[in-house]
SEKE-50506 format. One line per field, with one value per residue (C-alpha): residue number from 1; x, y, z. Coordinates in nm, 4 decimals. Layout:
BEGIN
kegu: (NUM  ...) $
X: (X  ...) $
Y: (Y  ...) $
Z: (Z  ...) $
***
This chain:
BEGIN
kegu: (1  2  3  4  5  6  7  8  9  10  11  12  13  14  15  16  17  18  19  20  21  22  23  24  25  26  27  28  29  30  31  32  33  34  35  36  37  38  39  40  41  42  43  44  45  46  47  48  49  50  51  52  53  54  55  56  57  58  59  60  61  62  63  64  65  66  67  68  69  70  71  72  73  74  75  76  77  78  79  80  81  82  83  84  85  86  87  88  89  90  91  92  93  94  95  96  97  98  99  100  101  102  103  104  105  106  107  108  109  110  111  112  113  114  115  116  117  118  119  120  121  122  123  124  125  126  127  128  129  130  131  132  133  134  135  136  137  138  139  140  141  142  143  144  145  146  147  148  149  150  151  152  153  154  155  156  157  158  159  160  161  162  163  164  165  166  167  168  169  170  171  172  173  174  175  176  177  178  179  180  181  182  183  184  185  186  187  188  189  190  191  192  193  194  195  196  197  198  199  200  201  202  203  204  205  206  207  208  209  210  211  212  213  214  215  216  217  218  219  220  221  222  223  224  225  226  227  228  229  230  231  232  233  234  235  236  237  238  239  240  241  242  243  244  245  246  247  248  249  250  251  252  253  254  255  256  257  258  259  260  261  262  263  264  265  266  267  268  269  270  271  272  273  274  275  276  277  278  279  280  281  282  283  284  285  286  287  288  289  290  291  292  293  294  295  296  297  298  299  300  301  302  303  304  305  306  307  308  309  310  311  312  313  314  315  316  317  318  319  320  321  322  323  324  325  326  327  328  329  330  331  332  333  334  335  336  337  338  339  340  341  342  343  344  345  346  347  348  349  350  351  352  353  354  355  356  357  358  359  360  361  362  363  364  365  366  367  368  369  370  371  372  373  374  375  376  377  378  379  380  381  382  383  384  385  386  387  388  389  390  391  392  393  394  395  396  397  398  399  400  401  402  403  404  405  406  407  408  409  410  411  412  413  414  415  416  417  418  419  420  421  422  423  424  425  426  427  428  429  430  431  432  433  434  435  436  437  438  439  440  441  442  443  444  445  446  447  448  449  450  451  452  453  454  455  456  457  458  459  460  461  462  463  464  465  466  467  468  469  470  471  472  473  474  475  476  477  478  479  480  481  482  483  484  485  486  487  488  489  490  491  492  493  494  495  496  497  498  499  500  501  502  503  504  505  506  507  508  509  510  511  512) $
X: (2.1352  2.4779  2.3621  2.2451  2.5787  2.7672  2.5424  2.6200  2.8133  2.8752  2.9509  3.2306  3.6076  3.8832  4.2553  4.4532  4.6132  4.5352  4.7820  4.5998  4.7286  4.5215  4.5644  4.2929  3.9684  4.1431  4.2139  4.4263  4.3642  4.6629  4.5516  4.2399  4.4033  4.1487  4.1188  3.8242  3.7409  3.5030  3.3303  3.4588  3.2580  3.0177  3.1763  3.2734  3.4608  3.6440  3.7752  4.0182  4.2020  4.5077  4.3554  4.1301  4.3743  4.3860  4.0058  3.9296  3.7188  3.4933  3.4665  3.3345  3.0546  2.9584  2.9361  3.2428  3.6039  3.9266  3.9724  3.6141  3.6472  3.9742  3.8191  3.5073  3.6991  3.9077  3.6053  3.4013  3.6919  3.6366  3.8748  3.7011  3.3936  3.2780  3.0073  2.7719  2.6321  2.4135  2.2079  2.2466  2.4376  2.7267  2.9361  3.1456  3.3866  3.4637  3.6739  3.6437  3.8188  3.4939  3.3747  3.2363  3.5653  3.7442  3.4991  3.4686  3.7780  3.6591  3.2844  3.3370  3.5194  3.2214  2.9170  2.5761  2.4474  2.7118  2.6382  2.2668  2.3431  2.5387  2.2498  1.9963  2.2076  2.1191  1.7554  1.6561  1.9617  1.9960  2.3445  2.2431  1.9049  2.0910  2.2878  1.9655  1.9651  1.6395  1.7195  1.4252  1.6028  1.8814  2.0069  2.3296  2.4745  2.7905  2.9954  3.2672  3.6077  3.4998  3.2917  2.9763  2.8260  2.5118  2.2814  2.1216  1.8590  1.8005  1.6476  1.8732  1.7143  1.8777  1.6995  1.3854  1.3612  1.4540  1.7812  1.8145  1.8169  2.0472  2.1931  2.4893  2.7094  2.8816  3.1213  3.3861  3.7177  4.0844  3.9912  3.7769  3.4058  3.3974  3.1002  3.0343  2.7493  2.5474  2.3567  2.0863  2.0480  1.7184  1.3666  1.4117  1.2987  1.5418  1.5292  1.6527  1.9160  2.0657  2.1190  2.2593  2.5075  2.6248  2.6589  2.8599  3.1296  3.0906  3.1480  3.4979  3.6000  3.8621  4.0693  4.4400  4.5201  4.3449  4.4959  4.4966  4.2602  4.4268  4.3154  3.9510  3.7075  3.5172  3.2451  2.9045  2.5700  2.2541  1.9378  1.7351  1.8748  1.7918  1.4519  1.4342  1.0962  0.9481  0.6550  0.8218  1.1216  1.2921  1.4241  1.6703  1.9330  2.0372  2.2634  2.5983  2.9586  3.2827  3.2684  3.3151  3.3135  3.2427  2.9589  2.9394  2.6437  2.6539  2.3052  2.2549  1.9602  1.9440  1.7704  1.9929  2.3622  2.3021  2.4298  2.4111  2.6418  2.5100  2.7479  2.7130  2.9358  2.8629  2.8341  3.1078  2.9109  2.8970  2.5303  2.4709  2.1762  2.1866  1.8866  1.8530  1.5951  1.5392  1.4654  1.1989  1.0287  1.2882  1.5156  1.8237  2.1561  2.3215  2.6852  2.7669  3.1277  3.2089  3.5513  3.7112  4.0604  4.2274  4.0046  3.9807  3.6974  3.3765  3.1605  2.8020  2.5629  2.1824  1.9111  1.6007  1.2669  1.0816  0.7229  0.4431  0.1645  0.3926  0.3456  0.6820  0.6772  0.9743  0.9380  1.1760  1.0311  0.8306  0.7491  0.9693  0.8435  0.9022  0.7294  0.8797  0.7526  0.4038  0.3959  0.5835  0.6317  0.5382  0.6701  0.8045  0.7619  0.5091  0.3450  0.2290  -0.1447  -0.1800  -0.4185  -0.2571  -0.4600  -0.3046  -0.4985  -0.3821  -0.5755  -0.8593  -0.8774  -0.8060  -0.6702  -0.6435  -0.4163  -0.2989  0.0664  0.1941  0.3238  0.6764  0.5950  0.6101  0.3626  0.3755  0.1559  0.1900  0.0661  -0.0437  0.1188  0.0678  -0.1447  -0.0174  -0.1014  -0.0488  -0.0521  -0.1018  -0.0039  -0.1446  -0.0694  -0.2706  -0.1593  -0.3943  -0.4032  -0.5816  -0.3621  -0.1415  -0.1466  -0.2496  0.0400  -0.0081  0.2512  0.1899  0.3979  0.3359  0.4446  0.3939  0.3857  0.4571  0.4977  0.7759  0.6766  0.8203  0.6149  0.2995  0.3318  0.4065  0.0975  -0.1245  -0.0026  -0.0225  -0.3844  -0.5090  -0.7373  -0.8659  -1.2113  -1.3479  -1.5292  -1.8786  -1.8219  -1.7306  -2.0358  -2.2704  -2.1209  -2.0547  -2.1512  -1.9230  -1.6134  -1.7010  -1.3990  -1.1566  -0.8314  -0.8597  -0.6170  -0.6851  -0.4900  -0.6552  -0.6639  -0.7247  -1.0071  -1.0859  -0.9665  -1.0941  -1.0689  -1.3910  -1.4004  -1.0372  -1.0580  -0.9480  -1.2190  -1.1177  -1.2880  -1.0932  -1.1562  -1.0358  -1.0863  -1.0046  -1.0930  -0.9493  -1.0885  -1.3724  -1.3461  -1.5523  -1.5724  -1.5479  -1.4488  -1.4656  -1.1453  -1.1191  -0.7821  -0.6552  -0.3871  -0.3467  -0.2797  0.0432  -0.0216  -0.1609  -0.4985  -0.5170  -0.2133  -0.2150  -0.1743  -0.2025  -0.4400  -0.4733  -0.7707  -1.0356  -1.3887  -1.6178  -1.9481  -2.0625  -2.0988  -2.3616  -2.2499  -2.4227  -2.3522  -2.3383  -2.7180  -2.7603  -2.8770  -2.7675  -2.5786  -2.3948  -2.0171  -1.7809  -1.5832  -1.2300  -1.0555  -0.7061  -0.4118  -0.1454  -0.1048  0.1835  0.2715  0.2448  0.2206  -0.0685) $
Y: (-4.8730  -4.9178  -5.2368  -5.3730  -5.2848  -5.4834  -5.7864  -5.8086  -6.1367  -6.4265  -6.7855  -6.8568  -6.9158  -6.6940  -6.7280  -6.4820  -6.1701  -5.9380  -5.6879  -5.3587  -5.0330  -4.7167  -4.3865  -4.1407  -4.3127  -4.5738  -4.9226  -5.2116  -5.5629  -5.7681  -6.1109  -6.1125  -5.9039  -5.6212  -5.2435  -5.0293  -4.6620  -4.4868  -4.1616  -3.8573  -3.7000  -3.9937  -4.2401  -4.0577  -4.3547  -4.6363  -4.9323  -5.1991  -5.4779  -5.2513  -4.9426  -5.0908  -5.0110  -4.6445  -4.6265  -4.7730  -4.4723  -4.5218  -4.8952  -4.8080  -4.6031  -4.9204  -5.1127  -5.3298  -5.3539  -5.3691  -5.7391  -5.8237  -5.6243  -5.7963  -6.1391  -6.0533  -5.9015  -6.2187  -6.4466  -6.2502  -6.1935  -5.8158  -5.6198  -5.2860  -5.1491  -4.7944  -4.6001  -4.3553  -4.2039  -3.9465  -4.2078  -4.4890  -4.7282  -4.9658  -5.0762  -5.3904  -5.5787  -5.9359  -6.2183  -6.5705  -6.9000  -7.0918  -7.4225  -7.2573  -7.0772  -7.4096  -7.5866  -7.3241  -7.0993  -6.8860  -6.9027  -6.7714  -7.0925  -7.3186  -7.4270  -7.2559  -7.5623  -7.5171  -7.1469  -7.2247  -7.4632  -7.1884  -6.9448  -7.1950  -7.2282  -6.8661  -6.8948  -7.2085  -7.3389  -7.3694  -7.2172  -6.8532  -6.9047  -7.0345  -6.7077  -6.5040  -6.4049  -6.4163  -6.3435  -6.1806  -6.1475  -6.3681  -6.3339  -6.3474  -6.0556  -6.0615  -5.7412  -5.6419  -5.6675  -5.8304  -6.1258  -6.2753  -6.1602  -6.2593  -5.9613  -6.0133  -5.8332  -5.9507  -5.9145  -5.9982  -6.1461  -6.1646  -6.3306  -6.3725  -5.9993  -5.8100  -5.6355  -5.4670  -5.5243  -5.4619  -5.5362  -5.7588  -5.8363  -6.1777  -6.3800  -6.6512  -6.5258  -6.6135  -6.8694  -6.6371  -6.5817  -6.2037  -5.9982  -5.6265  -5.5575  -5.2414  -5.2895  -5.0655  -5.1410  -5.1037  -5.0773  -4.8551  -4.9990  -5.0158  -4.7372  -4.7098  -4.4687  -4.7514  -4.9700  -4.6683  -4.6093  -4.9707  -4.9591  -4.6366  -4.8237  -5.1559  -4.9853  -4.8844  -5.2408  -5.4013  -5.7190  -5.6680  -6.0327  -6.3644  -6.6779  -7.0062  -7.2767  -7.5193  -7.8762  -7.8441  -8.0718  -8.3056  -8.1365  -8.2096  -8.0702  -8.2080  -8.2419  -8.4242  -8.3961  -8.5884  -8.4787  -8.2787  -8.4443  -8.7624  -8.9985  -9.2790  -9.4785  -9.4897  -9.1940  -9.1472  -8.8748  -8.7792  -8.5287  -8.5010  -8.5303  -8.6429  -8.9581  -9.2781  -9.0864  -9.2948  -9.1851  -9.3145  -9.2265  -9.2986  -9.2851  -9.2719  -9.2302  -8.9736  -9.2256  -9.5305  -9.5981  -9.7956  -9.6719  -9.8011  -9.7392  -9.7033  -9.6763  -9.5923  -9.5130  -9.2340  -9.3157  -9.2194  -8.9025  -8.8084  -8.8863  -9.0551  -9.2147  -9.3126  -9.4910  -9.5009  -9.6834  -9.5717  -9.8598  -9.6919  -9.3628  -9.1431  -8.8404  -8.9169  -8.7623  -8.8437  -8.7788  -8.8079  -8.8335  -8.7975  -8.9098  -8.9070  -8.9333  -8.5985  -8.4091  -8.3546  -8.5423  -8.3570  -8.4107  -8.2948  -8.3375  -8.3675  -8.3935  -8.6014  -8.6480  -8.9684  -9.0130  -9.2008  -8.9697  -8.6668  -8.4496  -8.3239  -7.9464  -7.7270  -7.3496  -7.1842  -6.8315  -6.6647  -6.2994  -6.1208  -5.9648  -5.6156  -5.5831  -5.3282  -5.4526  -5.4448  -5.8230  -6.1294  -6.4757  -6.7642  -7.0912  -7.4309  -7.8036  -8.0493  -8.3841  -8.4085  -8.3499  -8.2010  -7.9116  -7.5952  -7.2959  -6.9531  -6.7136  -6.3517  -6.1664  -6.4187  -6.3840  -6.7315  -6.8842  -7.2599  -7.4532  -7.8068  -7.8960  -7.9691  -8.2938  -8.1689  -8.1209  -7.7401  -7.4634  -7.0838  -6.7964  -6.4208  -6.2255  -5.8629  -5.6477  -5.3074  -5.1635  -5.0449  -5.2557  -5.5890  -5.9112  -6.2741  -6.5327  -6.8760  -7.1876  -7.5074  -7.8292  -8.1256  -8.4628  -8.7857  -9.0181  -8.7360  -8.5073  -8.1511  -7.9045  -7.5388  -7.2647  -6.9083  -6.5991  -6.2422  -5.9193  -5.5472  -5.2894  -4.9252  -4.6865  -4.4324  -4.0698  -4.0731  -4.3811  -4.2356  -3.9094  -4.0917  -4.3109  -4.0128  -3.8322  -4.1403  -4.2064  -3.8476  -3.7241  -3.3731  -3.3617  -3.0195  -2.8460  -2.8632  -3.2271  -3.3040  -3.1245  -3.3011  -3.6461  -3.6654  -4.0334  -4.1222  -3.9721  -4.0568  -4.2190  -4.1221  -3.9329  -3.5862  -3.2997  -2.9295  -2.6058  -2.3061  -2.0683  -2.1151  -1.8750  -1.9639  -2.2084  -2.2958  -2.5801  -2.7636  -3.0558  -3.1463  -3.1174  -2.8323  -2.7251  -2.5000  -2.3229  -2.3659  -2.1794  -2.2967  -1.9594  -1.6002  -1.2768  -0.9811  -1.0228  -1.2486  -1.6254  -1.8976  -2.2759  -2.3741  -2.6976  -2.7804  -2.9311  -3.1358  -3.2145  -3.3707  -3.1030  -2.7348  -2.6674  -2.4785  -2.2134  -1.8608  -1.7637  -1.6453  -1.8616  -2.0666  -2.4380  -2.7768  -3.0023  -3.3811  -3.5374  -3.8091  -3.7039  -3.7731  -3.6391  -3.2776  -3.0013  -2.7272  -2.3695  -2.0321  -1.8652  -1.4907  -1.4863  -1.6387  -1.9654  -2.2983  -2.5099  -2.8421  -2.8164  -3.1143  -3.2083  -3.3520  -3.5300  -3.3841  -3.6189  -3.3771  -2.9997  -2.8442  -2.4827  -2.3779  -2.0754  -1.9631) $
Z: (2.0245  2.1844  2.3481  2.0104  1.8539  2.1140  2.0477  1.6763  1.6550  1.4194  1.5174  1.2681  1.2719  1.1329  1.0729  1.2857  1.1526  0.8643  0.7255  0.6766  0.5346  0.5706  0.3893  0.4954  0.3871  0.1672  0.3005  0.1728  0.3067  0.1947  0.3208  0.1024  -0.1739  -0.1688  -0.1417  -0.0338  0.0248  0.2621  0.1640  0.3470  0.6261  0.6731  0.9150  1.2338  1.3801  1.2003  1.4003  1.2806  1.4659  1.4639  1.6241  1.8942  2.1727  2.0661  2.0759  2.4188  2.5163  2.2138  2.2837  2.6290  2.4714  2.2812  2.6082  2.5546  2.6709  2.4731  2.5513  2.4484  2.1252  2.0328  2.0884  1.8902  1.6006  1.5750  1.6071  1.3509  1.1132  1.1279  0.9060  0.9494  1.1284  1.0574  1.2433  1.0710  1.3903  1.2167  1.0277  1.2830  1.0550  1.1127  0.8137  0.8635  0.6380  0.7461  0.6009  0.7398  0.6852  0.7356  0.5897  0.2745  0.2117  0.2419  0.0122  -0.2664  -0.2290  -0.5236  -0.5943  -0.9483  -1.0445  -0.9789  -1.1770  -1.1624  -0.9733  -0.7048  -0.6728  -0.6486  -0.3617  -0.1850  -0.2335  -0.0947  0.2191  0.2946  0.1873  0.3793  0.5648  0.9415  0.9610  0.9488  1.1145  1.4215  1.4267  1.4244  1.0564  0.8629  0.4976  0.3198  -0.0152  -0.1552  -0.5120  -0.7116  -0.9062  -1.1194  -1.0898  -1.3323  -1.1675  -0.8395  -0.9609  -0.8164  -0.4878  -0.3032  -0.2519  0.0898  0.2960  0.6524  0.9959  1.2901  1.6021  1.9436  2.2346  2.0253  1.9519  1.6346  1.7231  1.3846  1.0112  0.7216  0.3804  0.2969  -0.0018  0.0299  -0.1822  -0.1481  -0.2871  -0.2327  0.0312  0.2464  0.2907  0.2488  0.3660  0.3445  0.5855  0.6517  0.9762  1.1254  1.4987  1.6827  1.5501  1.2466  0.9146  0.6256  0.3690  0.0145  0.1448  0.3544  0.0497  -0.1370  0.1454  0.1246  -0.2532  -0.2342  -0.0426  -0.2261  -0.5603  -0.4457  -0.3578  -0.5825  -0.5704  -0.6270  -0.6964  -0.7543  -0.6050  -0.8015  -0.6824  -0.4385  -0.3807  -0.2750  -0.0941  -0.3217  -0.5283  -0.3777  -0.4934  -0.3366  -0.5415  -0.2756  0.0756  0.3903  0.5243  0.8436  0.9080  0.7657  0.8166  0.6217  0.7428  0.4025  0.2052  -0.0796  -0.1092  -0.4634  -0.6356  -0.8113  -0.6966  -0.8570  -1.0666  -0.8642  -0.5362  -0.2253  0.0051  0.3627  0.5852  0.9596  1.1132  1.4872  1.7233  2.0020  2.2306  2.1734  2.1233  1.8027  1.4670  1.1125  0.8173  0.4621  0.1673  -0.2020  -0.4992  -0.7457  -1.1160  -1.3594  -1.4463  -1.0763  -1.0104  -0.6768  -0.4963  -0.1292  0.0270  0.4053  0.6189  0.9761  1.2166  1.4345  1.5145  1.6779  1.6457  1.4374  1.3425  1.0121  0.9219  0.5520  0.4311  0.0611  -0.0644  -0.4097  -0.5522  -0.6113  -0.3663  0.0054  0.1825  0.2624  0.5703  0.6310  0.9256  0.9312  1.1991  1.1162  1.2947  1.1998  1.3193  1.1449  1.0300  1.0463  0.7398  0.6245  0.5715  0.4933  0.4579  0.2123  0.2195  0.4976  0.5748  0.8305  1.1525  1.0172  0.6795  0.4421  0.1035  -0.0493  -0.0902  0.0284  -0.1140  0.1156  -0.0213  0.0674  0.0232  0.1680  0.0926  -0.2672  -0.2998  0.0475  0.0914  0.2206  0.3351  0.3835  0.6037  0.6157  0.8862  0.8450  0.4651  0.3274  0.0078  -0.0470  -0.2824  -0.3472  -0.3101  -0.6597  -0.8002  -0.7410  -0.3719  -0.3766  -0.2968  -0.3323  -0.2144  -0.2535  0.0481  0.0094  0.2802  0.1192  0.4003  0.7354  1.0367  1.2093  1.0058  1.1018  0.8414  0.9230  0.7158  0.7677  0.5942  0.5760  0.4010  0.4792  0.6821  0.8153  1.1145  1.0358  1.0519  1.1442  1.1014  1.2204  1.1453  1.2592  1.0967  1.1257  0.8448  0.9203  0.6310  0.6431  0.6037  0.2506  0.1589  0.3129  0.1210  -0.2039  -0.1647  -0.0938  -0.4044  -0.6265  -0.5236  -0.5560  -0.8334  -0.9057  -1.0665  -1.1595  -0.8761  -1.0310  -1.1271  -0.7667  -0.6207  -0.8586  -0.7979  -0.4242  -0.4017  -0.6921  -0.5253  -0.1646  0.0033  -0.2770  -0.2289  -0.3877  -0.4285  -0.4848  -0.4836  -0.3218  -0.0242  0.3468  0.4259  0.7880  1.0541  1.4021  1.6495  1.7274  1.9731  1.9172  1.5384  1.3148  1.0696  0.7810  0.4940  0.1726  -0.1526  -0.4918  -0.6627  -0.5680  -0.7538  -0.5662  -0.2176  -0.3280  -0.2795  -0.4475  -0.5033  -0.1367  0.0342  0.4031  0.5439  0.8631  1.0184  1.3392  1.3676  1.3004  0.9313  0.9974  0.7291  0.7829  0.6376  0.2763  0.2017  -0.1173  -0.0307  -0.1964  -0.0026  -0.0206  0.1510  0.1454  0.0505  0.3490  0.2232  0.2606  0.5171  0.5332  0.4666  0.4217  0.0863  0.0196  -0.0255  0.3229  0.1746  0.3185  0.0659  0.0821  0.0390  -0.0250  0.2858  0.2857  0.5712  0.5331  0.4853  0.3647  0.3209  0.1305  0.0546  -0.3090  -0.5365  -0.7563) $
***
C-alpha cells in the first residue's frame, strides 16, 4: 500500500507557494480563498507543504524522502494530504494553475456548452487517460455556496496495473483547478462509506472570496473536432468561438517535414467551420490557434491517423477493470450504418450505428465473476475493428448478504414439501432450531426444525454447508439457503420420508 501511495502523481503545473493557516482540524488556504475542516479522530496524519520537514519519519514509511515529497507536492499542487490509516484512505486537496484554470478561471461564469466541453474532457479526453485515470462516472452538480463541481469516480492505473481507485470533486475557481480527492490504494473496491467520507469533508469547504474574471483566452467550444482516426482525407471541424475570431491550423506529417496552413474566420455569431484535406495516408499532428480581439489566443493540439479503409471508432464509455456496479454503459461513435456487435462472455447483441454516428449498449455485470466485453465493428468497404475489455466483479460481504436477503422467499412448510420442483433452485429463508450437526466428507450436514413444542421438534429441513454453522444445537437461527431437492430421513414412526434440503448461504442468530 505504501508503494502505491508514493506512486500517486499528476502531470500538471502549479504556481509556487500557498499560504496556509491551520487551527486544529480547520484549514485556511489563502491563495485559493477557501477553508476546510477535517473530522476529528479520523485522519491520523495530515501533511502540508509547510510541515513536510517535521514529518520526515512518516515520509520514510511512505517510501519517499523529504526532497522527493517537496518536489511532488509542488508539481501536484498539493495543499493538504491526510491519511486515514484505519480504512486505508488518502484524502488530498490540490490547486493547480493548469491550462483549464487559465482558460476558464471560474467555471461558474461560463455557458452550459462550455461546461459540457470541460466534462467531456474527463469522459473521453486523452489528458487524464495519459495520467492513468479511467473515469467511470462524470457529472456536474451545483452546490450552494461553492458552485459547480464535477463528481468523478475513477480507477488509477500505474504500469498497466490498477494501483487504486477513488472519488474526486473538481472545479475551476479563482484561477485554479481545485480537486478534492479520496483515494483507496491497492486492490480494494470502493464502498459507499468511501464516498461518504469524502462528502463529510467536502461539505465543510467554503470559499472566502471570489475574484473577478481577468482577460481570458478566447472562448472555444468544439462541436465536431478533428478525428483521431479517419479513412477519408478531408474532414471539417465545427463549433463556436467569439465572433470574427481567426482560426489557423498548421498540419504536419510525422514522416515528412512538410506542413500546410489552413485558415478560417468565424461568423459574427461565433460559428466556425474549418475544412482540412490531408495529402496522403500518414500520421499527422495538427496545431490549431484561435485568436480574437479582446481575448488571449488559444492553442490546441491533435493527433490524426489517416488510412484508407480504416473505420473510425471512438469509445466514450467503457467498463473498468474492477466492476462495482450492476450494469455499465458502453458507448461511442463509429461510421454511420456500421454494424456493431457486443459480446459479453460470448452472449452477443448486435446494433446498427445510428445516423448521428453514435451507438450505446448496456452490459449486465450484476453477477460475480470474470467478464470479457468484445466489440466488433463491420461495414462494407472498411476494415473490421475489434475492441476487447476485461473486467472482474467481486461482491463485498455487505452486497452478498443484501442480495441473499432480497432474493429469499418463505413458503409455508407444507407448501414447500408439496411443491419441491416449483421451488427448486430458489433462495429460501426460515427461522427454526438446529437439532443436529455433523461433518460428512468435508461438508456439514444439519437437521433443522421449524417448530418446537417442549422437547419435541417438527417440520424438518436438511441443511448442507461448506463450513461449521457456528451456533450450538437447540439454538434458534435464521437460515438462508438454496433449495437443492430433498434428502431421506426417518420419522418418529421409523418411516423413510423425503425432507427439503437447503444449501446454506447465510445463518444468523435470532430469537423466537
